[in-house]
C-alpha positions in Angstrom: 23.8 -79.1 -234.4 20.5 -78.0 -235.9 19.7 -74.3 -236.8 16.1 -73.1 -236.3 15.1 -69.7 -237.7 12.2 -68.2 -235.9 9.6 -66.2 -237.8 10.7 -62.9 -236.0 14.1 -63.4 -237.6 12.8 -64.4 -241.1 10.5 -61.4 -241.3 13.4 -59.0 -240.8 15.9 -61.1 -242.8 13.7 -60.9 -245.9 13.7 -57.1 -246.0 17.6 -56.9 -245.9 19.4 -56.2 -249.2 21.0 -59.3 -250.7 24.6 -58.4 -249.7 23.5 -58.0 -246.1 21.5 -61.2 -246.2 24.7 -63.0 -247.5 26.8 -61.5 -244.6 24.3 -62.8 -242.0 24.1 -66.2 -243.5 28.0 -66.3 -243.6 28.1 -65.3 -240.0 25.6 -68.0 -238.9 27.6 -70.6 -240.8 30.9 -69.4 -239.2 29.2 -69.8 -235.8 28.2 -73.4 -236.7 31.7 -74.1 -237.9 33.2 -72.8 -234.7 30.9 -75.0 -232.6 31.3 -78.1 -234.7 35.1 -77.8 -234.6 35.3 -76.6 -230.9 37.5 -73.7 -231.8 37.7 -70.4 -230.2 35.3 -68.1 -232.2 37.0 -65.5 -234.5 37.0 -62.0 -233.0 35.2 -60.7 -236.1 32.0 -62.5 -235.1 31.8 -60.5 -232.0 30.0 -63.2 -230.1 28.8 -62.1 -226.7 26.3 -63.0 -224.1 23.5 -60.5 -223.8 20.8 -60.9 -221.1 19.6 -64.2 -219.9 20.0 -66.9 -222.5 20.3 -64.4 -225.4 23.6 -64.2 -227.4 24.6 -61.8 -230.0 26.6 -62.4 -233.2 27.9 -59.6 -235.5 27.4 -60.2 -239.2 29.0 -56.9 -240.2 29.7 -53.5 -239.0 25.9 -52.7 -238.8 23.9 -55.9 -238.4 23.7 -58.1 -235.3 21.9 -61.5 -234.9 20.4 -62.6 -231.7 20.4 -66.3 -231.0 19.7 -68.9 -228.3 22.3 -71.6 -227.8 20.7 -74.9 -226.8 22.5 -78.3 -226.3 21.7 -79.3 -229.9 19.9 -76.4 -231.5 20.7 -72.9 -232.3 17.5 -70.7 -232.4 18.2 -67.7 -234.6 15.7 -65.1 -233.3 16.3 -61.6 -234.6 18.5 -59.5 -236.9 19.0 -55.8 -236.8 21.3 -52.9 -236.0 22.5 -52.1 -232.5 19.5 -50.0 -231.6 17.1 -52.6 -233.0 18.7 -55.2 -230.7 18.4 -52.9 -227.7 14.7 -52.3 -228.5 14.1 -56.0 -229.0 15.7 -56.9 -225.6 13.8 -54.1 -223.8 10.5 -55.4 -225.1 11.2 -58.9 -223.9 
């Protein structure tokens, strides 16, 4: 499974403090591990389907990651808090 980071994600990711960047990266790695091993995702990741093909992954108490799950690719689209995610989805 390949991971593709969209520019919309990278722009916001670069402005996060280092500890929050590490949390986001760990969450994406745990998601990949879960997919590769065909295990049930840990509850701490808070994976849930949003609208359409969008999925949400929780990296910590405040940050969420939006991604698209394709057959062989995970497209990481956006990172932000709960309000940022709502705003992102509303503008889509």
